[in-house]
Each structure stands twice: as structure tokens, then as C-alpha cells.
C-alpha positions in Angstrom: 10.3 -8.5 17.7 7.3 -7.2 15.8 7.9 -4.6 13.1 5.4 -2.2 11.6 4.9 -1.4 8.0 2.5 0.8 6.0 0.3 -0.3 3.1 -2.3 1.0 0.8 -4.9 -0.9 -1.2 -5.0 1.3 -4.3 -8.0 2.7 -6.1 -7.9 0.1 -8.9 -8.3 -2.8 -6.4 -10.9 -1.0 -4.3 -13.1 -0.1 -7.4 -13.0 -3.7 -8.6 -14.1 -5.1 -5.2 -10.8 -6.8 -4.4 -10.1 -5.1 -1.0 -11.6 -7.9 1.1 -9.7 -10.6 -0.8 -6.4 -8.6 -0.4 -7.1 -8.1 3.3 -7.7 -11.8 3.6 -4.3 -12.6 1.9 -2.6 -10.1 4.3 -4.2 -11.7 7.4 -3.5 -15.2 6.1 0.2 -14.2 5.8 0.2 -13.5 9.6 0.0 -9.7 9.6 -1.8 -8.0 12.5 -3.9 -5.1 11.3 -3.0 -2.3 13.7 -5.1 0.4 12.0 -7.1 0.8 8.8 -9.1 3.6 7.3 -10.9 3.9 4.0 -10.8 7.3 2.4 -10.4 9.3 -0.8 -7.3 11.5 -0.8 -6.7 14.8 -2.6 -4.1 15.2 -5.3 -2.2 17.5 -2.9 -2.1 14.7 -0.2 -0.8 12.3 -2.8 1.9 14.8 -3.9 3.1 15.1 -0.3 3.1 11.4 0.2 5.0 10.6 -3.0 7.2 13.7 -2.7 10.4 11.5 -3.2 9.2 10.9 -6.8 8.5 14.5 -7.6 11.2 14.7 -10.3 10.2 11.4 -12.0 8.1 11.5 -15.2 5.3 9.4 -13.7 4.8 11.6 -10.7 1.7 13.6 -11.9 0.0 10.5 -13.3 0.7 8.6 -10.0 -0.8 11.4 -7.9 -3.9 11.7 -10.2 -4.4 7.9 -10.0 -4.0 7.7 -6.2 -6.5 10.5 -5.7 -9.0 9.0 -8.3 -11.1 7.0 -5.8 -11.3 5.4 -2.4 -8.2 3.7 -0.9 -7.5 1.7 2.2 -4.6 3.0 4.4 -3.2 0.4 6.7 -0.6 -0.1 9.4 0.4 -3.7 9.6 2.6 -5.5 12.2 4.5 -8.8 12.4 8.1 -9.9 12.5 9.9 -8.9 9.4 6.8 -7.0 8.3 8.5 -4.8 5.6 10.3 -7.6 3.8 7.4 -10.1 4.2 4.8 -7.6 2.8 7.0 -6.8 -0.2 7.3 -10.5 -0.9 3.5 -11.0 -0.5 2.8 -8.0 -2.8 5.0 -9.3 -5.7 6.9 -7.3 -8.3 5.8 -3.8 -9.1 5.0 -4.9 -12.7 2.3 -7.6 -12.3 3.5 -9.3 -15.4 6.8 -10.1 -13.5 5.1 -11.0 -10.2 5.3 -14.5 -8.9 2.2 -16.7 -8.7 0.3 -16.4 -5.5 1.3 -12.7 -4.9 -1.2 -10.0 -4.5 -0.1 -8.2 -7.7 -0.2 -11.4 -9.7 -3.8 -12.0 -8.6 -5.3 -8.5 -8.5 -3.1 -6.0 -10.4 -3.5 -4.9 -14.1 -0.4 -2.6 -14.8 2.7 -1.1 -13.2 0.6 1.9 -12.0 -2.7 0.1 -11.3 -0.9 -2.6 -9.3 -3.4 -3.0 -6.4 -1.2 -2.4 -3.4 1.6 -0.2 -2.0 3.9 -1.2 0.8 6.8 0.5 2.5 10.3 -0.5 1.2 12.4 0.3 4.3 12.1 1.2 8.0 12.6 4.9 7.5 10.0 4.9 4.7 7.5 3.0 6.9 8.0 5.5 9.7 7.4 8.5 7.4 4.4 6.8 5.7 2.7 5.7 8.9 3.1 9.2 10.5 1.9 10.9 7.3 -1.5 9.2 7.5 -2.0 8.1 11.1 -2.0 10.0 14.4 -0.3 8.3 17.3 -3.6 7.6 19.1 -4.8 5.6 16.1 -1.9 3.1 16.5 -2.6 1.9 20.0 
């Protein structure tokens, strides 16, 4: 059965013109694009989205970075979507990412790592609902 996950093409990748190539990798891996929207988010929206990291030392920098320019918000679908997207993305630190992963190809640092993807079903449910209304997911 198909599973849905949430992903963001981050500001670093968008500003460098990598969004199209990243989308091509996602589609090549068999994901169906359920919904996509390009937008710039506010620091407050980023803080709400990343609220689970509020006590972490990188929280403020992360929220500043994520609100620094346009991003692509996406809902993706396929069997094993969450695990498959995480494998396709590669390690958070691009220096540790396997060859052929999105982060190995397009990321520059742990923060500017090109892409976000949900890490579990409950996270995906929260993240999808945070950015997309139900009618956008039909």
C-alpha cells in the first residue's frame, strides 16, 4: 500500500538552481508527487514546524536559514515512502552521504543540506498537515 511522506527542497538548493534536478531524482526513484508548492516561509512558521528542536542549540539558526528564501514544500507517495526518501536523501551531513544520494550531489553542509524528509509516520502526518490543507492532497 502506498505511503505518504513530506519533503522540503531547502533554500540553499533552490537558490543554486538545483530544485529541478532534485525533483528529477525523486521522480526517478518512483515517487508520485501528490502536491507541491513553492513559497518563502516566515521565521515564525519555521519555528512552529521545527518546534521539536526548540531546546537545541541550532534551533534559531535553523529557523533563520529555512526562512531565508524560497523553498519547495512537497507531499510524496509510494510504497515505503518514508524509508525510501530517507535513503535517497542520504546522511544529514553531506560529507557522510553515500554516492548518488541527493545530499552527496547537492548539499554543502549539515544545515545547508538541500532537502528535508519526514523520519516517521507520525512526523509525516504532522508535517503534511502543517503545510497542506486536505483539499490540496486529492
